[in-house]
The first five atom37 places (N, CA, C, CB, O) and aatype in JSON, in Angstrom:
{
  "aatype": [12, 14, 11, 12, 11, 16, 8, 11, 7, 16, 0, 11, 1, 9, 11, 9, 16, 14, 2, 7, 11, 10, 19, 1, 6, 1, 0, 13, 7, 2, 8, 9, 10, 0, 11, 11, 15, 11, 15, 1, 11, 1, 2, 9, 11, 16, 14, 0, 9, 19, 2, 7, 11, 9, 11, 7, 2, 9, 11, 11, 0, 10, 7, 9],
  "atom_mask": [
    [1, 1, 1, 1, 1],
    [1, 1, 1, 1, 1],
    [1, 1, 1, 1, 1],
    [1, 1, 1, 1, 1],
    [1, 1, 1, 1, 1],
    [1, 1, 1, 1, 1],
    [1, 1, 1, 1, 1],
    [1, 1, 1, 1, 1],
    [1, 1, 1, 0, 1],
    [1, 1, 1, 1, 1],
    [1, 1, 1, 1, 1],
    [1, 1, 1, 1, 1],
    [1, 1, 1, 1, 1],
    [1, 1, 1, 1, 1],
    [1, 1, 1, 1, 1],
    [1, 1, 1, 1, 1],
    [1, 1, 1, 1, 1],
    [1, 1, 1, 1, 1],
    [1, 1, 1, 1, 1],
    [1, 1, 1, 0, 1],
    [1, 1, 1, 1, 1],
    [1, 1, 1, 1, 1],
    [1, 1, 1, 1, 1],
    [1, 1, 1, 1, 1],
    [1, 1, 1, 1, 1],
    [1, 1, 1, 1, 1],
    [1, 1, 1, 1, 1],
    [1, 1, 1, 1, 1],
    [1, 1, 1, 0, 1],
    [1, 1, 1, 1, 1],
    [1, 1, 1, 1, 1],
    [1, 1, 1, 1, 1],
    [1, 1, 1, 1, 1],
    [1, 1, 1, 1, 1],
    [1, 1, 1, 1, 1],
    [1, 1, 1, 1, 1],
    [1, 1, 1, 1, 1],
    [1, 1, 1, 1, 1],
    [1, 1, 1, 1, 1],
    [1, 1, 1, 1, 1],
    [1, 1, 1, 1, 1],
    [1, 1, 1, 1, 1],
    [1, 1, 1, 1, 1],
    [1, 1, 1, 1, 1],
    [1, 1, 1, 1, 1],
    [1, 1, 1, 1, 1],
    [1, 1, 1, 1, 1],
    [1, 1, 1, 1, 1],
    [1, 1, 1, 1, 1],
    [1, 1, 1, 1, 1],
    [1, 1, 1, 1, 1],
    [1, 1, 1, 0, 1],
    [1, 1, 1, 1, 1],
    [1, 1, 1, 1, 1],
    [1, 1, 1, 1, 1],
    [1, 1, 1, 0, 1],
    [1, 1, 1, 1, 1],
    [1, 1, 1, 1, 1],
    [1, 1, 1, 1, 1],
    [1, 1, 1, 1, 1],
    [1, 1, 1, 1, 1],
    [1, 1, 1, 1, 1],
    [1, 1, 1, 0, 1],
    [1, 1, 1, 1, 1]
  ],
  "atom_positions": [
    [[68.21, 66.6, 127.28], [69.51, 66.28, 127.09], [70.62, 66.53, 125.84], [69.39, 65.15, 127.26], [69.98, 66.42, 124.79]],
    [[71.15, 66.64, 125.73], [72.32, 67.15, 125.01], [72.18, 66.39, 123.49], [73.82, 66.75, 125.89], [71.26, 65.59, 123.33]],
    [[72.77, 66.56, 122.81], [72.91, 65.71, 121.64], [74.22, 64.53, 122.04], [73.28, 66.78, 120.2], [74.98, 65.01, 122.89]],
    [[74.69, 62.86, 121.5], [75.82, 62.81, 121.49], [75.88, 63.1, 120.37], [76.4, 61.88, 121.9], [75.13, 63.34, 119.43]],
    [[77.48, 63.02, 120.73], [78.97, 63.61, 120.31], [79.92, 61.64, 119.54], [80.06, 64.58, 122.52], [80.42, 60.67, 120.11]],
    [[79.67, 62.05, 117.99], [80.02, 61.34, 117.69], [82.17, 61.26, 117.62], [79.04, 61.34, 116.69], [83.04, 62.05, 117.24]],
    [[82.17, 59.75, 118.26], [83.67, 59.22, 117.97], [84.05, 59.69, 117.06], [83.96, 57.94, 117.77], [83.49, 59.29, 116.04]],
    [[85.21, 60.81, 116.84], [85.89, 60.91, 115.62], [87.13, 59.32, 114.96], [86.76, 62.44, 115.99], [87.62, 58.72, 114.01]],
    [[87.02, 59.42, 116.15], [88.25, 57.94, 116.14], [86.94, 56.84, 115.29], [0.0, 0.0, 0.0], [87.15, 56.6, 114.1]],
    [[86.24, 56.51, 115.65], [85.61, 55.3, 115.54], [85.22, 55.49, 113.89], [84.3, 55.08, 116.73], [85.47, 54.63, 113.04]],
    [[84.44, 56.99, 113.55], [84.3, 57.15, 112.91], [84.93, 57.94, 111.32], [83.74, 57.18, 113.53], [84.17, 58.32, 110.43]],
    [[86.95, 58.07, 111.26], [87.49, 57.71, 110.8], [88.65, 55.26, 110.85], [87.84, 59.14, 111.04], [89.69, 54.68, 110.55]],
    [[87.6, 55.11, 111.32], [88.65, 54.11, 110.7], [86.67, 52.5, 110.34], [90.69, 53.48, 112.68], [86.58, 51.36, 109.9]],
    [[85.78, 53.41, 110.83], [84.52, 52.36, 110.61], [83.31, 52.97, 109.4], [83.64, 52.18, 112.33], [82.39, 53.74, 109.66]],
    [[83.58, 52.45, 108.22], [82.2, 52.59, 106.85], [81.35, 52.19, 107.11], [82.17, 52.0, 105.55], [81.53, 51.19, 107.81]],
    [[79.91, 52.51, 106.85], [78.54, 52.17, 106.85], [78.49, 51.97, 104.61], [77.34, 53.88, 107.91], [78.79, 52.76, 103.71]],
    [[78.01, 50.65, 104.6], [77.47, 50.3, 103.35], [75.83, 51.14, 103.4], [77.45, 48.43, 103.21], [75.57, 51.91, 104.33]],
    [[74.78, 50.83, 102.2], [74.02, 51.28, 101.81], [73.24, 51.11, 102.91], [73.76, 50.97, 100.71], [72.71, 51.9, 103.69]],
    [[73.29, 49.19, 102.78], [72.91, 48.53, 103.89], [72.91, 48.75, 104.73], [73.17, 47.86, 104.11], [71.98, 48.12, 105.26]],
    [[73.6, 49.59, 105.7], [73.55, 49.81, 106.97], [74.92, 48.77, 107.81], [0.0, 0.0, 0.0], [75.23, 48.95, 108.99]],
    [[75.43, 47.97, 107.12], [76.86, 46.41, 107.5], [77.72, 47.92, 107.61], [77.64, 44.6, 105.61], [77.51, 49.05, 107.16]],
    [[78.97, 47.23, 108.57], [79.94, 48.19, 109.0], [81.42, 47.63, 108.99], [79.56, 48.67, 110.41], [82.1, 47.06, 109.84]],
    [[81.64, 48.01, 107.7], [82.53, 47.58, 107.14], [84.35, 48.19, 107.58], [81.98, 47.82, 105.82], [84.48, 49.41, 107.46]],
    [[85.28, 47.6, 107.93], [86.07, 47.84, 109.35], [87.15, 47.6, 107.76], [85.95, 46.47, 111.27], [86.66, 47.31, 106.67]],
    [[88.94, 47.84, 108.04], [89.62, 47.45, 107.81], [90.57, 46.08, 108.54], [89.85, 48.39, 107.6], [90.43, 45.9, 109.75]],
    [[91.09, 45.57, 108.1], [92.11, 44.27, 109.07], [93.15, 44.99, 109.71], [93.02, 42.94, 108.07], [92.98, 46.07, 110.28]],
    [[93.95, 44.56, 109.63], [95.37, 44.88, 110.99], [96.19, 43.8, 110.03], [95.07, 44.21, 113.34], [95.76, 42.85, 109.38]],
    [[97.73, 44.42, 110.23], [98.39, 43.71, 110.23], [98.8, 43.97, 108.77], [97.94, 42.6, 110.75], [99.09, 42.88, 108.29]],
    [[98.92, 44.82, 107.99], [99.27, 44.64, 106.79], [99.4, 45.66, 106.44], [0.0, 0.0, 0.0], [98.78, 45.97, 105.41]],
    [[100.25, 46.7, 107.1], [102.02, 47.97, 107.27], [102.49, 47.45, 107.25], [102.74, 48.91, 108.27], [102.57, 47.24, 106.04]],
    [[103.64, 46.24, 108.1], [105.51, 46.19, 107.74], [105.6, 45.16, 108.42], [106.76, 47.49, 108.29], [105.01, 45.0, 109.49]],
    [[106.26, 44.42, 107.94], [107.48, 43.27, 108.85], [106.32, 42.43, 107.88], [107.69, 43.0, 111.26], [105.55, 41.8, 108.62]],
    [[105.87, 42.17, 105.71], [105.33, 41.57, 105.52], [105.7, 40.57, 104.47], [104.58, 42.14, 105.53], [105.14, 39.78, 103.71]],
    [[107.23, 41.07, 104.89], [107.96, 39.28, 103.99], [107.75, 38.65, 105.33], [110.21, 39.05, 103.25], [108.97, 38.8, 105.43]],
    [[107.53, 38.31, 106.03], [107.56, 36.73, 106.78], [105.67, 36.32, 106.51], [108.17, 36.88, 109.11], [105.35, 35.29, 107.11]],
    [[104.79, 36.83, 105.92], [103.62, 36.34, 105.3], [103.49, 35.95, 104.38], [102.9, 36.85, 105.21], [103.96, 36.66, 103.49]],
    [[102.77, 34.53, 103.86], [102.15, 34.08, 103.02], [101.65, 35.4, 102.23], [101.21, 33.16, 103.59], [101.27, 36.48, 102.66]],
    [[101.85, 34.75, 100.48], [100.3, 35.88, 100.14], [99.76, 35.38, 99.94], [99.93, 36.86, 99.25], [99.18, 35.78, 98.93]],
    [[99.28, 34.19, 100.41], [97.84, 34.15, 100.82], [97.28, 34.85, 102.11], [97.52, 32.81, 100.95], [96.11, 34.69, 102.43]],
    [[97.79, 35.32, 102.54], [98.02, 35.94, 104.34], [98.02, 37.15, 104.48], [99.37, 35.65, 105.12], [97.3, 37.56, 105.39]],
    [[98.98, 38.44, 103.49], [98.42, 38.94, 102.71], [97.41, 40.05, 102.39], [98.24, 38.27, 102.5], [96.91, 41.15, 102.61]],
    [[97.52, 38.59, 101.54], [95.98, 38.93, 100.49], [94.1, 39.43, 100.93], [95.73, 37.31, 99.73], [93.1, 40.12, 100.73]],
    [[95.19, 37.79, 102.05], [93.56, 38.62, 103.39], [93.23, 39.9, 104.25], [93.4, 37.84, 104.75], [92.24, 40.42, 104.75]],
    [[94.32, 40.08, 104.17], [94.5, 40.88, 104.85], [94.59, 42.41, 104.94], [95.13, 40.47, 105.06], [94.72, 43.28, 105.81]],
    [[94.36, 42.28, 102.91], [93.73, 43.32, 101.89], [92.77, 43.59, 102.03], [93.64, 43.15, 100.75], [92.65, 44.78, 102.29]],
    [[91.28, 42.68, 101.99], [89.94, 42.87, 101.72], [89.27, 43.72, 103.04], [89.25, 41.37, 101.44], [89.86, 44.4, 103.89]],
    [[88.57, 43.57, 102.97], [87.24, 44.38, 103.76], [86.85, 43.97, 104.6], [86.12, 44.6, 103.26], [86.61, 42.81, 104.27]],
    [[86.49, 44.14, 105.84], [86.2, 42.89, 106.96], [84.68, 43.92, 107.81], [88.14, 42.46, 108.42], [84.77, 44.93, 108.51]],
    [[83.32, 43.09, 107.34], [82.47, 42.95, 107.94], [82.5, 43.06, 109.55], [82.14, 42.02, 107.46], [83.14, 42.27, 110.25]],
    [[81.68, 44.18, 110.1], [81.99, 44.02, 112.19], [80.08, 42.96, 112.54], [81.93, 46.88, 113.55], [78.91, 42.79, 112.2]],
    [[81.32, 42.57, 113.54], [79.33, 42.1, 113.54], [79.39, 41.0, 114.89], [78.54, 40.87, 111.53], [80.29, 40.47, 115.54]],
    [[78.7, 40.98, 114.9], [78.01, 40.04, 116.94], [78.46, 41.71, 118.06], [0.0, 0.0, 0.0], [78.2, 42.85, 117.66]],
    [[79.1, 41.41, 119.37], [78.14, 42.49, 120.32], [79.1, 43.82, 120.1], [77.95, 41.99, 122.32], [78.59, 44.78, 120.69]],
    [[80.32, 44.16, 119.42], [80.61, 45.18, 119.88], [79.59, 45.76, 118.07], [82.56, 45.42, 120.41], [80.03, 46.63, 117.32]],
    [[79.08, 45.47, 117.98], [78.69, 46.32, 116.0], [78.1, 47.39, 116.91], [77.1, 45.35, 114.35], [78.49, 48.55, 116.99]],
    [[76.51, 46.48, 118.0], [76.42, 47.79, 118.89], [76.75, 49.55, 119.57], [0.0, 0.0, 0.0], [76.32, 50.7, 119.51]],
    [[78.41, 48.19, 120.54], [79.39, 49.55, 120.44], [79.14, 50.7, 119.28], [80.94, 49.01, 120.15], [78.79, 51.87, 119.08]],
    [[79.44, 49.84, 118.85], [80.01, 50.83, 117.53], [79.02, 51.35, 117.54], [80.45, 50.36, 116.04], [78.86, 52.18, 118.43]],
    [[77.72, 51.07, 116.39], [76.94, 52.75, 116.07], [77.12, 53.19, 116.93], [75.46, 53.09, 115.8], [77.66, 54.27, 116.69]],
    [[76.9, 52.88, 119.06], [76.76, 54.19, 119.53], [76.86, 54.96, 119.52], [76.85, 54.49, 119.95], [76.31, 56.06, 119.53]],
    [[78.63, 53.91, 119.45], [79.6, 55.37, 119.01], [80.14, 56.7, 118.39], [80.05, 55.27, 118.82], [80.77, 57.72, 118.66]],
    [[79.12, 55.67, 116.8], [78.94, 56.24, 115.69], [77.66, 57.76, 116.04], [78.44, 54.88, 114.61], [77.67, 58.88, 115.52]],
    [[76.82, 57.27, 116.93], [75.5, 57.93, 117.23], [74.45, 57.7, 116.26], [0.0, 0.0, 0.0], [73.56, 58.52, 116.04]],
    [[74.59, 55.98, 115.39], [73.19, 55.15, 114.27], [72.31, 55.07, 115.26], [73.4, 53.34, 113.46], [71.19, 54.59, 115.06]]
  ]
}
């Protein structure tokens, strides 16, 4: 059977920590920022850890 190819779109968006956790950036932080509160914008800047059922799908896409 051939090797699994890494999904490059996923690889550019998700980073793997040394402990094996998946880290992603949050959405909604690029434009129309005037109406968003300071605390909301601050929360958008922080990275998020991927968990739940989608974690397995992402690991498969990354070939882990």
